[in-house]
PDB file of N, CA, C, O and CB in Angstrom:
ATOM      1  N   MET A   1     -47.943  78.583 -29.261  1.00  0.00           N
ATOM      2  CA  MET A   1     -47.894  78.769 -30.558  1.00  0.00           C
ATOM      3  C   MET A   1     -45.988  78.705 -30.596  1.00  0.00           C
ATOM      4  O   MET A   1     -45.270  79.213 -29.735  1.00  0.00           O
ATOM      5  CB  MET A   1     -48.844  80.349 -31.066  1.00  0.00           C
ATOM      6  N   SER A   2     -45.563  78.040 -31.678  1.00  0.00           N
ATOM      7  CA  SER A   2     -44.586  78.777 -32.190  1.00  0.00           C
ATOM      8  C   SER A   2     -44.141  79.378 -33.606  1.00  0.00           C
ATOM      9  O   SER A   2     -44.847  79.233 -34.604  1.00  0.00           O
ATOM     10  CB  SER A   2     -43.843  78.198 -31.867  1.00  0.00           C
ATOM     11  N   THR A   3     -43.029  80.003 -33.623  1.00  0.00           N
ATOM     12  CA  THR A   3     -42.870  80.286 -34.888  1.00  0.00           C
ATOM     13  C   THR A   3     -41.534  80.020 -35.204  1.00  0.00           C
ATOM     14  O   THR A   3     -40.540  79.931 -34.483  1.00  0.00           O
ATOM     15  CB  THR A   3     -43.253  81.546 -35.190  1.00  0.00           C
ATOM     16  N   LYS A   4     -41.729  79.878 -36.742  1.00  0.00           N
ATOM     17  CA  LYS A   4     -40.082  79.102 -37.015  1.00  0.00           C
ATOM     18  C   LYS A   4     -39.895  79.843 -38.542  1.00  0.00           C
ATOM     19  O   LYS A   4     -40.767  79.875 -39.410  1.00  0.00           O
ATOM     20  CB  LYS A   4     -40.056  76.825 -37.139  1.00  0.00           C
ATOM     21  N   LYS A   5     -38.753  80.333 -38.623  1.00  0.00           N
ATOM     22  CA  LYS A   5     -38.011  80.928 -40.440  1.00  0.00           C
ATOM     23  C   LYS A   5     -37.106  79.634 -40.962  1.00  0.00           C
ATOM     24  O   LYS A   5     -36.504  78.693 -40.446  1.00  0.00           O
ATOM     25  CB  LYS A   5     -36.530  82.697 -40.316  1.00  0.00           C
ATOM     26  N   GLN A   6     -37.292  80.002 -41.908  1.00  0.00           N
ATOM     27  CA  GLN A   6     -36.823  79.505 -43.101  1.00  0.00           C
ATOM     28  C   GLN A   6     -36.866  80.136 -44.280  1.00  0.00           C
ATOM     29  O   GLN A   6     -37.829  80.775 -44.704  1.00  0.00           O
ATOM     30  CB  GLN A   6     -37.312  78.530 -43.301  1.00  0.00           C
ATOM     31  N   LEU A   7     -35.372  79.891 -45.063  1.00  0.00           N
ATOM     32  CA  LEU A   7     -34.475  80.825 -46.417  1.00  0.00           C
ATOM     33  C   LEU A   7     -35.020  80.206 -47.688  1.00  0.00           C
ATOM     34  O   LEU A   7     -34.749  79.533 -48.683  1.00  0.00           O
ATOM     35  CB  LEU A   7     -32.492  80.597 -46.472  1.00  0.00           C
ATOM     36  N   ARG A   8     -35.426  80.489 -47.402  1.00  0.00           N
ATOM     37  CA  ARG A   8     -36.223  79.859 -49.052  1.00  0.00           C
ATOM     38  C   ARG A   8     -35.320  80.889 -50.247  1.00  0.00           C
ATOM     39  O   ARG A   8     -35.257  82.118 -50.289  1.00  0.00           O
ATOM     40  CB  ARG A   8     -38.592  80.368 -49.196  1.00  0.00           C
ATOM     41  N   MET A   9     -34.678  79.851 -51.157  1.00  0.00           N
ATOM     42  CA  MET A   9     -33.661  80.093 -52.369  1.00  0.00           C
ATOM     43  C   MET A   9     -34.044  79.576 -53.563  1.00  0.00           C
ATOM     44  O   MET A   9     -34.118  78.357 -53.409  1.00  0.00           O
ATOM     45  CB  MET A   9     -32.344  79.532 -52.160  1.00  0.00           C
ATOM     46  N   THR A  10     -34.301  79.854 -54.584  1.00  0.00           N
ATOM     47  CA  THR A  10     -34.566  79.147 -55.699  1.00  0.00           C
ATOM     48  C   THR A  10     -33.945  80.086 -56.805  1.00  0.00           C
ATOM     49  O   THR A  10     -33.822  81.290 -57.026  1.00  0.00           O
ATOM     50  CB  THR A  10     -36.118  78.812 -55.845  1.00  0.00           C
ATOM     51  N   MET A  11     -33.501  78.417 -57.592  1.00  0.00           N
ATOM     52  CA  MET A  11     -32.591  79.140 -58.392  1.00  0.00           C
ATOM     53  C   MET A  11     -32.625  78.817 -59.874  1.00  0.00           C
ATOM     54  O   MET A  11     -32.605  77.588 -59.811  1.00  0.00           O
ATOM     55  CB  MET A  11     -31.282  78.924 -57.888  1.00  0.00           C
ATOM     56  N   LYS A  12     -32.660  79.098 -61.104  1.00  0.00           N
ATOM     57  CA  LYS A  12     -33.268  78.323 -62.313  1.00  0.00           C
ATOM     58  C   LYS A  12     -32.005  77.567 -62.666  1.00  0.00           C
ATOM     59  O   LYS A  12     -30.886  78.065 -62.785  1.00  0.00           O
ATOM     60  CB  LYS A  12     -33.922  79.306 -63.647  1.00  0.00           C
ATOM     61  N   MET A  13     -32.402  76.052 -62.847  1.00  0.00           N
ATOM     62  CA  MET A  13     -31.091  75.155 -63.807  1.00  0.00           C
ATOM     63  C   MET A  13     -30.978  75.306 -64.976  1.00  0.00           C
ATOM     64  O   MET A  13     -31.807  76.059 -65.488  1.00  0.00           O
ATOM     65  CB  MET A  13     -31.103  73.733 -63.894  1.00  0.00           C
ATOM     66  N   SER A  14     -30.382  74.944 -65.493  1.00  0.00           N
ATOM     67  CA  SER A  14     -29.886  74.602 -66.964  1.00  0.00           C
ATOM     68  C   SER A  14     -30.876  73.640 -67.645  1.00  0.00           C
ATOM     69  O   SER A  14     -30.862  73.474 -68.865  1.00  0.00           O
ATOM     70  CB  SER A  14     -28.381  73.883 -66.956  1.00  0.00           C
ATOM     71  N   SER A  15     -31.779  72.979 -66.783  1.00  0.00           N
ATOM     72  CA  SER A  15     -32.853  72.153 -67.762  1.00  0.00           C
ATOM     73  C   SER A  15     -33.593  72.754 -68.188  1.00  0.00           C
ATOM     74  O   SER A  15     -33.923  72.392 -69.317  1.00  0.00           O
ATOM     75  CB  SER A  15     -33.611  71.202 -67.355  1.00  0.00           C
ATOM     76  N   GLY A  16     -34.245  73.878 -67.679  1.00  0.00           N
ATOM     77  CA  GLY A  16     -35.452  75.187 -67.572  1.00  0.00           C
ATOM     78  C   GLY A  16     -36.043  75.017 -66.579  1.00  0.00           C
ATOM     79  O   GLY A  16     -37.002  75.737 -66.300  1.00  0.00           O
ATOM     80  N   LYS A  17     -35.545  73.810 -65.610  1.00  0.00           N
ATOM     81  CA  LYS A  17     -36.426  74.047 -63.988  1.00  0.00           C
ATOM     82  C   LYS A  17     -36.149  74.623 -63.425  1.00  0.00           C
ATOM     83  O   LYS A  17     -35.140  75.216 -63.807  1.00  0.00           O
ATOM     84  CB  LYS A  17     -36.609  73.318 -63.037  1.00  0.00           C
ATOM     85  N   GLU A  18     -36.612  74.975 -62.244  1.00  0.00           N
ATOM     86  CA  GLU A  18     -36.461  74.747 -60.874  1.00  0.00           C
ATOM     87  C   GLU A  18     -35.712  74.462 -59.762  1.00  0.00           C
ATOM     88  O   GLU A  18     -35.692  73.231 -59.783  1.00  0.00           O
ATOM     89  CB  GLU A  18     -36.860  74.272 -60.771  1.00  0.00           C
ATOM     90  N   MET A  19     -35.022  74.847 -58.709  1.00  0.00           N
ATOM     91  CA  MET A  19     -34.873  74.292 -57.649  1.00  0.00           C
ATOM     92  C   MET A  19     -35.126  75.369 -56.528  1.00  0.00           C
ATOM     93  O   MET A  19     -35.179  76.577 -56.759  1.00  0.00           O
ATOM     94  CB  MET A  19     -33.622  73.649 -57.665  1.00  0.00           C
ATOM     95  N   THR A  20     -35.316  74.649 -54.978  1.00  0.00           N
ATOM     96  CA  THR A  20     -35.579  75.774 -53.986  1.00  0.00           C
ATOM     97  C   THR A  20     -35.015  74.141 -53.376  1.00  0.00           C
ATOM     98  O   THR A  20     -35.256  72.941 -53.511  1.00  0.00           O
ATOM     99  CB  THR A  20     -37.378  76.877 -53.632  1.00  0.00           C
ATOM    100  N   LEU A  21     -33.875  75.332 -52.442  1.00  0.00           N
ATOM    101  CA  LEU A  21     -32.866  75.137 -51.339  1.00  0.00           C
ATOM    102  C   LEU A  21     -33.965  75.653 -49.990  1.00  0.00           C
ATOM    103  O   LEU A  21     -34.908  76.444 -49.953  1.00  0.00           O
ATOM    104  CB  LEU A  21     -31.212  76.247 -51.620  1.00  0.00           C
ATOM    105  N   SER A  22     -33.442  74.954 -49.169  1.00  0.00           N
ATOM    106  CA  SER A  22     -34.436  75.618 -47.733  1.00  0.00           C
ATOM    107  C   SER A  22     -33.753  75.534 -46.804  1.00  0.00           C
ATOM    108  O   SER A  22     -33.571  74.341 -46.563  1.00  0.00           O
ATOM    109  CB  SER A  22     -35.801  74.931 -47.203  1.00  0.00           C
ATOM    110  N   LEU A  23     -32.895  76.605 -45.633  1.00  0.00           N
ATOM    111  CA  LEU A  23     -32.132  76.356 -44.768  1.00  0.00           C
ATOM    112  C   LEU A  23     -33.344  77.175 -43.324  1.00  0.00           C
ATOM    113  O   LEU A  23     -33.666  78.362 -43.302  1.00  0.00           O
ATOM    114  CB  LEU A  23     -30.421  77.025 -45.246  1.00  0.00           C
ATOM    115  N   MET A  24     -33.682  76.343 -42.525  1.00  0.00           N
ATOM    116  CA  MET A  24     -33.864  76.593 -41.237  1.00  0.00           C
ATOM    117  C   MET A  24     -33.362  77.641 -40.395  1.00  0.00           C
ATOM    118  O   MET A  24     -32.199  77.952 -40.651  1.00  0.00           O
ATOM    119  CB  MET A  24     -33.574  75.702 -40.776  1.00  0.00           C
ATOM    120  N   ASP A  25     -33.859  78.210 -39.553  1.00  0.00           N
ATOM    121  CA  ASP A  25     -33.803  79.681 -38.607  1.00  0.00           C
ATOM    122  C   ASP A  25     -32.221  80.375 -39.554  1.00  0.00           C
ATOM    123  O   ASP A  25     -31.179  80.315 -38.901  1.00  0.00           O
ATOM    124  CB  ASP A  25     -33.432  79.237 -36.224  1.00  0.00           C
ATOM    125  N   PRO A  26     -32.155  80.791 -40.549  1.00  0.00           N
ATOM    126  CA  PRO A  26     -31.305  81.909 -40.974  1.00  0.00           C
ATOM    127  C   PRO A  26     -30.759  83.146 -39.767  1.00  0.00           C
ATOM    128  O   PRO A  26     -31.282  83.893 -38.940  1.00  0.00           O
ATOM    129  CB  PRO A  26     -32.210  82.608 -42.126  1.00  0.00           C
ATOM    130  N   LYS A  27     -30.207  83.012 -39.969  1.00  0.00           N
ATOM    131  CA  LYS A  27     -29.231  84.241 -38.684  1.00  0.00           C
ATOM    132  C   LYS A  27     -30.500  85.760 -38.824  1.00  0.00           C
ATOM    133  O   LYS A  27     -31.360  85.846 -39.701  1.00  0.00           O
ATOM    134  CB  LYS A  27     -26.753  84.988 -39.651  1.00  0.00           C
ATOM    135  N   ASP A  28     -30.327  86.503 -38.016  1.00  0.00           N
ATOM    136  CA  ASP A  28     -30.972  87.518 -38.176  1.00  0.00           C
ATOM    137  C   ASP A  28     -30.366  88.441 -38.329  1.00  0.00           C
ATOM    138  O   ASP A  28     -29.375  88.679 -37.639  1.00  0.00           O
ATOM    139  CB  ASP A  28     -31.662  87.710 -37.479  1.00  0.00           C
ATOM    140  N   GLY A  29     -30.940  89.500 -39.615  1.00  0.00           N
ATOM    141  CA  GLY A  29     -29.994  90.674 -40.279  1.00  0.00           C
ATOM    142  C   GLY A  29     -29.597  90.176 -41.393  1.00  0.00           C
ATOM    143  O   GLY A  29     -29.029  91.014 -42.093  1.00  0.00           O
ATOM    144  N   LEU A  30     -29.710  88.529 -42.111  1.00  0.00           N
ATOM    145  CA  LEU A  30     -29.149  88.532 -43.049  1.00  0.00           C
ATOM    146  C   LEU A  30     -30.048  89.060 -44.364  1.00  0.00           C
ATOM    147  O   LEU A  30     -31.266  89.166 -44.505  1.00  0.00           O
ATOM    148  CB  LEU A  30     -28.631  87.328 -43.046  1.00  0.00           C
ATOM    149  N   THR A  31     -28.670  89.412 -45.472  1.00  0.00           N
ATOM    150  CA  THR A  31     -29.148  90.360 -46.238  1.00  0.00           C
ATOM    151  C   THR A  31     -29.648  89.522 -47.516  1.00  0.00           C
ATOM    152  O   THR A  31     -29.947  88.347 -47.301  1.00  0.00           O
ATOM    153  CB  THR A  31     -28.070  91.484 -46.491  1.00  0.00           C
ATOM    154  N   LYS A  32     -29.743  89.919 -48.569  1.00  0.00           N
ATOM    155  CA  LYS A  32     -30.038  89.435 -49.351  1.00  0.00           C
ATOM    156  C   LYS A  32     -28.934  89.533 -50.662  1.00  0.00           C
ATOM    157  O   LYS A  32     -28.986  88.839 -51.678  1.00  0.00           O
ATOM    158  CB  LYS A  32     -31.217  89.837 -49.381  1.00  0.00           C
ATOM    159  N   ALA A  33     -28.234  90.266 -50.445  1.00  0.00           N
ATOM    160  CA  ALA A  33     -26.737  91.118 -50.686  1.00  0.00           C
ATOM    161  C   ALA A  33     -25.782  89.524 -50.517  1.00  0.00           C
ATOM    162  O   ALA A  33     -25.280  88.842 -51.411  1.00  0.00           O
ATOM    163  CB  ALA A  33     -26.262  92.744 -49.049  1.00  0.00           C
ATOM    164  N   GLU A  34     -25.794  89.319 -49.122  1.00  0.00           N
ATOM    165  CA  GLU A  34     -25.721  88.225 -48.550  1.00  0.00           C
ATOM    166  C   GLU A  34     -25.653  86.673 -49.224  1.00  0.00           C
ATOM    167  O   GLU A  34     -24.611  86.133 -49.596  1.00  0.00           O
ATOM    168  CB  GLU A  34     -26.663  88.391 -47.839  1.00  0.00           C
ATOM    169  N   VAL A  35     -26.413  86.343 -49.264  1.00  0.00           N
ATOM    170  CA  VAL A  35     -27.093  84.983 -50.152  1.00  0.00           C
ATOM    171  C   VAL A  35     -26.636  85.397 -51.248  1.00  0.00           C
ATOM    172  O   VAL A  35     -25.508  84.980 -51.515  1.00  0.00           O
ATOM    173  CB  VAL A  35     -28.809  84.659 -50.263  1.00  0.00           C
ATOM    174  N   THR A  36     -27.102  86.055 -51.964  1.00  0.00           N
ATOM    175  CA  THR A  36     -26.527  85.888 -53.356  1.00  0.00           C
ATOM    176  C   THR A  36     -25.074  85.837 -53.743  1.00  0.00           C
ATOM    177  O   THR A  36     -24.812  85.364 -54.849  1.00  0.00           O
ATOM    178  CB  THR A  36     -26.981  86.870 -54.062  1.00  0.00           C
ATOM    179  N   THR A  37     -24.106  86.259 -52.981  1.00  0.00           N
ATOM    180  CA  THR A  37     -22.662  86.077 -53.092  1.00  0.00           C
ATOM    181  C   THR A  37     -22.161  84.999 -52.889  1.00  0.00           C
ATOM    182  O   THR A  37     -21.097  84.591 -53.355  1.00  0.00           O
ATOM    183  CB  THR A  37     -22.022  86.761 -52.412  1.00  0.00           C
ATOM    184  N   CYS A  38     -23.160  84.240 -51.904  1.00  0.00           N
ATOM    185  CA  CYS A  38     -23.360  82.731 -51.508  1.00  0.00           C
ATOM    186  C   CYS A  38     -24.076  82.186 -52.580  1.00  0.00           C
ATOM    187  O   CYS A  38     -23.240  81.326 -52.858  1.00  0.00           O
ATOM    188  CB  CYS A  38     -24.157  82.459 -50.137  1.00  0.00           C
ATOM    189  N   LEU A  39     -24.798  82.043 -53.247  1.00  0.00           N
ATOM    190  CA  LEU A  39     -25.361  80.921 -54.211  1.00  0.00           C
ATOM    191  C   LEU A  39     -24.576  81.003 -55.788  1.00  0.00           C
ATOM    192  O   LEU A  39     -24.440  80.065 -56.573  1.00  0.00           O
ATOM    193  CB  LEU A  39     -27.181  81.198 -54.393  1.00  0.00           C
ATOM    194  N   GLN A  40     -24.086  82.532 -55.978  1.00  0.00           N
ATOM    195  CA  GLN A  40     -23.467  82.975 -56.976  1.00  0.00           C
ATOM    196  C   GLN A  40     -22.070  81.946 -57.095  1.00  0.00           C
ATOM    197  O   GLN A  40     -21.618  81.564 -58.174  1.00  0.00           O
ATOM    198  CB  GLN A  40     -23.242  84.552 -56.747  1.00  0.00           C
ATOM    199  N   ASP A  41     -21.737  81.738 -56.315  1.00  0.00           N
ATOM    200  CA  ASP A  41     -20.026  81.172 -55.643  1.00  0.00           C
ATOM    201  C   ASP A  41     -20.791  79.839 -56.111  1.00  0.00           C
ATOM    202  O   ASP A  41     -20.608  79.920 -57.326  1.00  0.00           O
ATOM    203  CB  ASP A  41     -19.318  81.403 -53.427  1.00  0.00           C
ATOM    204  N   VAL A  42     -21.522  78.679 -55.916  1.00  0.00           N
ATOM    205  CA  VAL A  42     -22.277  77.396 -55.866  1.00  0.00           C
ATOM    206  C   VAL A  42     -22.499  77.295 -57.287  1.00  0.00           C
ATOM    207  O   VAL A  42     -22.313  76.223 -57.863  1.00  0.00           O
ATOM    208  CB  VAL A  42     -23.652  77.354 -54.947  1.00  0.00           C
ATOM    209  N   ILE A  43     -23.047  78.778 -58.160  1.00  0.00           N
ATOM    210  CA  ILE A  43     -23.364  78.743 -59.303  1.00  0.00           C
ATOM    211  C   ILE A  43     -22.149  78.115 -60.224  1.00  0.00           C
ATOM    212  O   ILE A  43     -22.136  77.056 -60.852  1.00  0.00           O
ATOM    213  CB  ILE A  43     -23.801  80.041 -59.596  1.00  0.00           C
ATOM    214  N   ASP A  44     -21.050  79.211 -60.080  1.00  0.00           N
ATOM    215  CA  ASP A  44     -20.204  79.221 -60.680  1.00  0.00           C
ATOM    216  C   ASP A  44     -18.905  77.627 -60.388  1.00  0.00           C
ATOM    217  O   ASP A  44     -18.134  76.982 -61.098  1.00  0.00           O
ATOM    218  CB  ASP A  44     -19.869  80.687 -60.387  1.00  0.00           C
ATOM    219  N   LYS A  45     -19.241  77.624 -59.248  1.00  0.00           N
ATOM    220  CA  LYS A  45     -18.792  76.546 -59.401  1.00  0.00           C
ATOM    221  C   LYS A  45     -19.306  74.822 -59.931  1.00  0.00           C
ATOM    222  O   LYS A  45     -18.679  73.769 -60.044  1.00  0.00           O
ATOM    223  CB  LYS A  45     -18.437  76.680 -58.426  1.00  0.00           C
ATOM    224  N   LYS A  46     -20.727  75.205 -60.156  1.00  0.00           N
ATOM    225  CA  LYS A  46     -21.999  74.029 -60.383  1.00  0.00           C
ATOM    226  C   LYS A  46     -21.434  73.325 -58.750  1.00  0.00           C
ATOM    227  O   LYS A  46     -20.480  72.547 -58.762  1.00  0.00           O
ATOM    228  CB  LYS A  46     -21.815  72.606 -62.306  1.00  0.00           C
ATOM    229  N   ALA A  47     -21.908  73.576 -57.835  1.00  0.00           N
ATOM    230  CA  ALA A  47     -21.343  72.536 -56.806  1.00  0.00           C
ATOM    231  C   ALA A  47     -22.759  72.061 -56.489  1.00  0.00           C
ATOM    232  O   ALA A  47     -22.819  71.334 -55.497  1.00  0.00           O
ATOM    233  CB  ALA A  47     -20.350  73.156 -55.379  1.00  0.00           C
ATOM    234  N   ILE A  48     -24.051  72.344 -57.191  1.00  0.00           N
ATOM    235  CA  ILE A  48     -25.437  71.182 -57.237  1.00  0.00           C
ATOM    236  C   ILE A  48     -25.662  70.939 -58.219  1.00  0.00           C
ATOM    237  O   ILE A  48     -25.961  71.790 -59.056  1.00  0.00           O
ATOM    238  CB  ILE A  48     -26.761  71.442 -56.776  1.00  0.00           C
ATOM    239  N   VAL A  49     -25.584  69.477 -58.493  1.00  0.00           N
ATOM    240  CA  VAL A  49     -26.067  69.146 -59.537  1.00  0.00           C
ATOM    241  C   VAL A  49     -27.583  67.870 -59.810  1.00  0.00           C
ATOM    242  O   VAL A  49     -27.361  66.699 -59.504  1.00  0.00           O
ATOM    243  CB  VAL A  49     -24.799  68.802 -60.048  1.00  0.00           C
ATOM    244  N   ALA A  50     -28.636  68.149 -60.229  1.00  0.00           N
ATOM    245  CA  ALA A  50     -29.948  67.320 -59.811  1.00  0.00           C
ATOM    246  C   ALA A  50     -30.283  66.997 -61.248  1.00  0.00           C
ATOM    247  O   ALA A  50     -30.910  67.522 -62.168  1.00  0.00           O
ATOM    248  CB  ALA A  50     -31.286  68.203 -58.883  1.00  0.00           C
ATOM    249  N   GLY A  51     -29.571  65.875 -61.026  1.00  0.00           N
ATOM    250  CA  GLY A  51     -29.427  64.888 -62.195  1.00  0.00           C
ATOM    251  C   GLY A  51     -28.224  65.218 -62.809  1.00  0.00           C
ATOM    252  O   GLY A  51     -27.142  65.388 -62.246  1.00  0.00           O
ATOM    253  N   GLU A  52     -28.509  65.311 -64.154  1.00  0.00           N
ATOM    254  CA  GLU A  52     -27.529  66.537 -65.088  1.00  0.00           C
ATOM    255  C   GLU A  52     -27.575  67.715 -65.177  1.00  0.00           C
ATOM    256  O   GLU A  52     -26.889  68.403 -65.932  1.00  0.00           O
ATOM    257  CB  GLU A  52     -27.524  66.521 -66.276  1.00  0.00           C
ATOM    258  N   ALA A  53     -28.677  68.214 -64.149  1.00  0.00           N
ATOM    259  CA  ALA A  53     -29.246  69.811 -64.718  1.00  0.00           C
ATOM    260  C   ALA A  53     -28.001  70.659 -63.600  1.00  0.00           C
ATOM    261  O   ALA A  53     -27.243  70.072 -62.828  1.00  0.00           O
ATOM    262  CB  ALA A  53     -31.565  70.301 -64.206  1.00  0.00           C
ATOM    263  N   TYR A  54     -28.060  71.639 -63.738  1.00  0.00           N
ATOM    264  CA  TYR A  54     -27.101  72.713 -62.241  1.00  0.00           C
ATOM    265  C   TYR A  54     -27.544  73.557 -62.343  1.00  0.00           C
ATOM    266  O   TYR A  54     -28.260  73.713 -63.332  1.00  0.00           O
ATOM    267  CB  TYR A  54     -25.516  73.197 -62.083  1.00  0.00           C
ATOM    268  N   PRO A  55     -27.383  74.637 -61.361  1.00  0.00           N
ATOM    269  CA  PRO A  55     -27.930  75.948 -61.648  1.00  0.00           C
ATOM    270  C   PRO A  55     -27.536  77.046 -62.469  1.00  0.00           C
ATOM    271  O   PRO A  55     -26.380  76.783 -62.801  1.00  0.00           O
ATOM    272  CB  PRO A  55     -28.010  76.427 -60.717  1.00  0.00           C
ATOM    273  N   VAL A  56     -27.818  77.961 -62.895  1.00  0.00           N
ATOM    274  CA  VAL A  56     -27.502  79.117 -63.878  1.00  0.00           C
ATOM    275  C   VAL A  56     -27.757  80.028 -63.715  1.00  0.00           C
ATOM    276  O   VAL A  56     -27.388  80.659 -64.705  1.00  0.00           O
ATOM    277  CB  VAL A  56     -27.816  79.165 -64.864  1.00  0.00           C
ATOM    278  N   SER A  57     -28.551  81.128 -62.539  1.00  0.00           N
ATOM    279  CA  SER A  57     -28.925  81.758 -61.711  1.00  0.00           C
ATOM    280  C   SER A  57     -30.480  81.697 -61.228  1.00  0.00           C
ATOM    281  O   SER A  57     -31.537  81.170 -61.575  1.00  0.00           O
ATOM    282  CB  SER A  57     -28.504  82.794 -62.085  1.00  0.00           C
ATOM    283  N   VAL A  58     -29.876  82.719 -60.029  1.00  0.00           N
ATOM    284  CA  VAL A  58     -30.820  83.115 -58.532  1.00  0.00           C
ATOM    285  C   VAL A  58     -32.194  83.131 -59.439  1.00  0.00           C
ATOM    286  O   VAL A  58     -32.143  83.484 -60.617  1.00  0.00           O
ATOM    287  CB  VAL A  58     -30.389  85.029 -57.499  1.00  0.00           C
ATOM    288  N   LYS A  59     -33.425  82.726 -58.815  1.00  0.00           N
ATOM    289  CA  LYS A  59     -34.924  83.458 -59.249  1.00  0.00           C
ATOM    290  C   LYS A  59     -35.261  84.462 -58.077  1.00  0.00           C
ATOM    291  O   LYS A  59     -35.386  85.676 -58.240  1.00  0.00           O
ATOM    292  CB  LYS A  59     -36.347  82.222 -59.395  1.00  0.00           C
ATOM    293  N   ASP A  60     -35.364  83.927 -57.112  1.00  0.00           N
ATOM    294  CA  ASP A  60     -35.822  84.597 -55.427  1.00  0.00           C
ATOM    295  C   ASP A  60     -35.389  84.042 -54.078  1.00  0.00           C
ATOM    296  O   ASP A  60     -35.391  82.918 -53.575  1.00  0.00           O
ATOM    297  CB  ASP A  60     -37.389  84.491 -55.179  1.00  0.00           C
ATOM    298  N   ILE A  61     -35.061  85.109 -53.731  1.00  0.00           N
ATOM    299  CA  ILE A  61     -34.939  85.049 -51.933  1.00  0.00           C
ATOM    300  C   ILE A  61     -35.437  85.068 -51.475  1.00  0.00           C
ATOM    301  O   ILE A  61     -35.939  86.064 -51.995  1.00  0.00           O
ATOM    302  CB  ILE A  61     -34.563  85.558 -51.143  1.00  0.00           C
ATOM    303  N   ALA A  62     -36.175  84.846 -50.541  1.00  0.00           N
ATOM    304  CA  ALA A  62     -36.688  84.732 -49.553  1.00  0.00           C
ATOM    305  C   ALA A  62     -37.223  84.634 -48.185  1.00  0.00           C
ATOM    306  O   ALA A  62     -38.094  83.765 -48.199  1.00  0.00           O
ATOM    307  CB  ALA A  62     -36.656  84.620 -49.725  1.00  0.00           C
ATOM    308  N   ILE A  63     -37.110  85.057 -47.203  1.00  0.00           N
ATOM    309  CA  ILE A  63     -37.333  84.076 -45.470  1.00  0.00           C
ATOM    310  C   ILE A  63     -38.749  83.707 -45.388  1.00  0.00           C
ATOM    311  O   ILE A  63     -39.197  84.312 -46.362  1.00  0.00           O
ATOM    312  CB  ILE A  63     -37.020  85.139 -43.770  1.00  0.00           C
ATOM    313  N   GLN A  64     -39.608  83.180 -44.919  1.00  0.00           N
ATOM    314  CA  GLN A  64     -40.798  83.012 -44.525  1.00  0.00           C
ATOM    315  C   GLN A  64     -41.181  82.677 -43.566  1.00  0.00           C
ATOM    316  O   GLN A  64     -40.334  81.930 -43.076  1.00  0.00           O
ATOM    317  CB  GLN A  64     -41.250  82.519 -45.015  1.00  0.00           C
ATOM    318  N   THR A  65     -42.074  82.784 -42.889  1.00  0.00           N
ATOM    319  CA  THR A  65     -42.306  83.141 -41.447  1.00  0.00           C
ATOM    320  C   THR A  65     -43.672  81.829 -41.284  1.00  0.00           C
ATOM    321  O   THR A  65     -44.731  81.992 -41.890  1.00  0.00           O
ATOM    322  CB  THR A  65     -42.836  85.180 -41.178  1.00  0.00           C
ATOM    323  N   VAL A  66     -43.488  80.877 -40.606  1.00  0.00           N
ATOM    324  CA  VAL A  66     -44.274  79.850 -40.208  1.00  0.00           C
ATOM    325  C   VAL A  66     -44.656  79.763 -38.891  1.00  0.00           C
ATOM    326  O   VAL A  66     -43.889  79.322 -38.036  1.00  0.00           O
ATOM    327  CB  VAL A  66     -43.747  78.799 -40.505  1.00  0.00           C
ATOM    328  N   ASP A  67     -46.232  80.300 -38.545  1.00  0.00           N
ATOM    329  CA  ASP A  67     -47.152  79.886 -37.394  1.00  0.00           C
ATOM    330  C   ASP A  67     -47.452  78.862 -36.943  1.00  0.00           C
ATOM    331  O   ASP A  67     -48.499  78.432 -37.425  1.00  0.00           O
ATOM    332  CB  ASP A  67     -48.090  80.164 -37.460  1.00  0.00           C
ATOM    333  N   THR A  68     -47.028  78.280 -36.254  1.00  0.00           N
ATOM    334  CA  THR A  68     -47.661  77.059 -35.665  1.00  0.00           C
ATOM    335  C   THR A  68     -48.728  77.370 -34.877  1.00  0.00           C
ATOM    336  O   THR A  68     -48.680  78.396 -34.198  1.00  0.00           O
ATOM    337  CB  THR A  68     -46.776  76.272 -34.881  1.00  0.00           C
ATOM    338  N   GLU A  69     -49.944  76.466 -34.846  1.00  0.00           N
ATOM    339  CA  GLU A  69     -50.658  76.005 -33.120  1.00  0.00           C
ATOM    340  C   GLU A  69     -51.249  74.998 -33.153  1.00  0.00           C
ATOM    341  O   GLU A  69     -51.734  74.575 -34.202  1.00  0.00           O
ATOM    342  CB  GLU A  69     -51.764  76.895 -32.382  1.00  0.00           C
ATOM    343  N   LYS A  70     -51.358  74.314 -31.895  1.00  0.00           N
ATOM    344  CA  LYS A  70     -51.866  73.342 -31.889  1.00  0.00           C
ATOM    345  C   LYS A  70     -52.999  73.043 -31.597  1.00  0.00           C
ATOM    346  O   LYS A  70     -53.118  73.452 -30.443  1.00  0.00           O
ATOM    347  CB  LYS A  70     -51.379  72.869 -31.490  1.00  0.00           C
ATOM    348  N   LEU A  71     -54.203  72.450 -31.986  1.00  0.00           N
ATOM    349  CA  LEU A  71     -55.520  72.539 -31.798  1.00  0.00           C
ATOM    350  C   LEU A  71     -56.093  71.333 -30.375  1.00  0.00           C
ATOM    351  O   LEU A  71     -55.821  70.146 -30.195  1.00  0.00           O
ATOM    352  CB  LEU A  71     -56.164  72.213 -33.415  1.00  0.00           C
ATOM    353  N   ALA A  72     -57.000  72.341 -29.542  1.00  0.00           N
ATOM    354  CA  ALA A  72     -56.945  71.589 -28.221  1.00  0.00           C
ATOM    355  C   ALA A  72     -57.819  70.381 -28.378  1.00  0.00           C
ATOM    356  O   ALA A  72     -57.953  69.590 -27.444  1.00  0.00           O
ATOM    357  CB  ALA A  72     -57.441  72.483 -26.964  1.00  0.00           C
TER     358      ALA A  72
END
């Protein structure tokens, strides 16, 4: 069995939709405040654009753990 962690960051977009960014293997001890600070910088600089929409706020930040077990 293998276990993988994934940082999932969901932002509200100017279009009213949501965008989720995922990063594999986040560092241990990562805090919500650290991630929020980085995402706020992305929002302030409009560093991500999807179509004509850009992120306007942070909706959710979570670390997801997935266990994978191969069947015999």
